[in-house]
N, C-alpha and C positions, 0 to 999 in steps of 0.2 A: 796780311796779304801784301803782295807786291803789285806793281802797276800792270804788268802783263797779265797776271792772273785776274785782277779786277777788271781789266779792259775786256777780257774774254767772257768772264762771268756775267757782266752787265748786259751783254747782247745775246748770249746763248739761250735758246729756248728748247726745252725737251731734250730728247736723245738724238744723236746722229743716226743716219741710216746709210746702208751700204749694199752694194751688189757686186758679185764677182762675175767677170765677163771673160770667156775664152773664145777667141776667134782665130781664123787662119785664112790664108789665101788673100784674095782681094776683098776688102771690106771698108765700109765707111758709115759712121753713125753720128747723128747730131743730138746734142743735149741742149734743150731749150733753156733760155734764161730762167733763173731761179731766185726767189726772195730769200737769200741766205748766202751760203758759201759752198762751193763744190770742190772736190778734191779727187785726185787719181794717184794710185800707186801702181807702178809697173812691176808685177811680180815675176814675169818671164817675157822674153822677147823684146820687141820694140815697136813703136808706132809714131805717128805725128799728131800733134794737137794744133788745130787752126782756129784762132779766136774769131768771133763774128766781127765784122767791120774791117778795119785796116790793119789789124794786128798781124805780125809776122808769124809764120808757122814755126812751131817748136818741135824739135825731134826729141823723143823720149826713149831711154834705154832701160834695161833691167835695173831695178832698184831706184829709178828716178821717182821723185814725188813732185806733184804740181798742185798748187792751191789757187782757186779762183775766188778770192774773198768777197767779191760782189756778185757772185753767181752769174757771171757773164755767159751768154750762149756760146757754144763752140762745137767743133767737129773733131772726132777722133777717127783716124784712118790709117791704112797701111802705107800711104804715100801722101805727099803734100799737094797732089794734083787736084783735079776737078772734084768738087764736093756737091755738085748739083743733085746727084742721086742718093744723098745720104739718107740712111734709114733712121727713123726716130729711135732713140736709145731703148725705149720701152718695148720696141718690137724686135730687138736683136735677139737671136737665138744662138746658143752655144752648139756648134757642130760636134759630132762624136770624135772627130779627128780633124786636124788642120788639113785642108785639101792638098797642100804642097809641103807639109811638114813644118811650115813656119808659123807655129802657134804662138799667139800672144795672149797673155793672161794679165788682167787688170783688176784692181779693187777700185771701184768707183763709188763715191758717196757724197752725202750732203750734210751740212750743218744748218739747222734752223737758227737764224739770227734776226734780231730786231735792229734794223738799220736806222731807226728813228733817233737813237741817242748813241751813236758809235763814238767810242773814245778816239781822240785824234791819232793815237798810236796805230789803231787798226785802219783808220781812214787813210793813212799814208801808204798802206800796202798797195802795190801796183795791181792791175787787173789780173795779171797772171804771174804767180810766183813759182818759178821753176827751180827745183833743188836737185841738181844732178847727183848721181851716186858716185862720189869721188872717194877713193881709198883714204881712210883716216878722217874724212870730214864729217862733222856732226855725228859722232858715234851713238849718241842717244836716239837720234832720228833713225839711224840704221837699225838699232836694236828694236825700236818700236815697229819698224817695217817687218823685221824678221819674226817678231812675236805675232804680229797680225797674220803673216803667212802661215805660221804653224797653227794658230788658232783656227784659221779657215780650213786647213788641211785635215786636222784631226777631230774637230768638233767634240772636244772632251766635255765632261760634266762641268757646268758653270759657265759655258761659252756664252750664254745669253746675257750674263753680267759682264764677263771679261771683254767681249768684243766692243760694246759701247764705251767702256772705260778706256780701252786701248785707242779707240778713235778719238776720244777727248784728249788723251795724251798726245796723239799724233798732231792735233791742232796746235797745242802748246809748243811742241817741238818744231813745227813748221814756222810759226811766228818767230820763235827764238832763232832758228837758223837764218831766216831772212834778215833779222837784225844784225846777225854776225856778218852776213855776206854783203849787206847794203853798203855801197860806196858813197851814196848821198842820202839825204833825208834828215828830217829834224829829230825824230825820236831815237834813232840809234845814237845820235850825238847827245841828246838829253840824258839817256841812261848810261852814258860813259862819263858824264860829269859828276864827280863825287858830291859836290855841294847840292846840286839839284836833285840827284838821286836820293840823298839823305832826307831832303825835305819832302819829296814825294813819298818815300817809304813811311815817313812819320804820318803824313796826311792820310795815306791809304790804310795804315795800320789802325788808326783810331779817328775816323772822320768826324765823329760826334764830339770829340774833345773841344774844349773852349780855346781853340787856337788863336794866337795873335802873331803878328809879324815878329815881335821880339821873342816869343816863345819858340817859334819855328826856327828863327835864326840861331838861337841857342842850341836847338836840337841838331842843326846842321854844322855847328861849330864855327860860325862866321858872324860878322856884323849884320845888322838889319839891312844896311845899304848894300852890302855885297850880295846878300841873298836876293834882294829885290832886283838888283841889276842882272845877275846871272840867271835867275829863274825866269824873269820876264823875257830876257833876250832869247832863251832857248825854248821855253814852253809857249811863248806868245801871249801870255797874260800874267798879271801879278799873282803871287801865291794865294792871297785871300779870294781873288776872283776865281782862280782855279778851284779852290776849296768849295766855294758856293756852287759852281757848276757841277762838281762831283757829288756833293750832297744831294742836289736835286736829281741828278742821274740815278743815284742810289734810291731815292724816294720813288722815282718812276718805276724802277725795277721791282721794288717791294709792292707797289700798287699793282703792277702787272702780274706778278708771280704768286702773291699771297693774298689772304683775306684778313690780314692784320688790321686792327682798328687804326684810324688815322692818327690817334694819339701815340700809338706805338711806332708807327712809321715816322712821325715827327721826331720822337725821342731818338730812334736809331739813326736818323739822318742829321742830328745835331741841331734841331729846332726845339725850343722850349715848349711851344704850344702848337696845337693843330692850326690855330689861326695864323701863327707866324709862318708855318710851312705853307699853308694855303695861299697866303699873300705872295710869298716868294715863288711858289710853284706856278701860280696864275700869271705872274709877270714873265716868267721864263717860257712857259708852254702855251700861254694864251687860253688856258682852260683850268677849271678847278680840279683838285685831286679826285673828287668824287666823279666828275664827268669823265676824267681821264681813265679811271678804273672801269667805269661802265662801258666805255668805248672799246676796251681791251677784252671784255668778258665775252 
């Protein structure tokens, strides 16, 4: 596993949901804040997105993709003007034809995410990630959008499996595209550094291994001092501290998503005994693994 895949897998819950919306003429709809992440794909036409609060309106064109990683409330409309009369999204109805021929078609959806243990890579995402449809930019994202549009149009056999899978793929491509586009930020810099990337790849590939600073430095092909300096400066914590945090995050994910015995969770997370895991888990979360699992059920 790589860092982006692990970061998404640790917080994702269940399958994404989506709705197709066709509107025309003068329209305005509001999407309430959501405990997860929201996204929109403009399949045809164009519109405006206006975030709640002081965020600037964003103009969206055909092929544009936008991700709201913290589920911020926002308005979609035909213009950036007054939004006082916005209709709740759940009450929007698709007209048979656009009243003035300016029909807009959107794929709007949500990912269920557990924000309690978000990886710092995802925590760094801005409230609104706008990925415009530029020729030649992010071809894999464009291909995913095209596949989604075709799947929605034709509804062929297997669509019930294909559509959620494509939506999951869309999330990966949106995060990847943001990392490519970002001019500032810690994690784009982290994953462009070969030494830190090699160390992270090793830790994420086998978090239960008996890692030491010396072994990890050998894996990254540098001295222990070089690894400690570069890793800590970029990631914000020393390698072994990051590993401890990630192991406990994995344990929390297993406790949330599975009925595996505590001994198995401990073993998979790199702890020799359930007692060792319980001690570290309680120190990090302020609650025992058993109570954590019971609260999530």
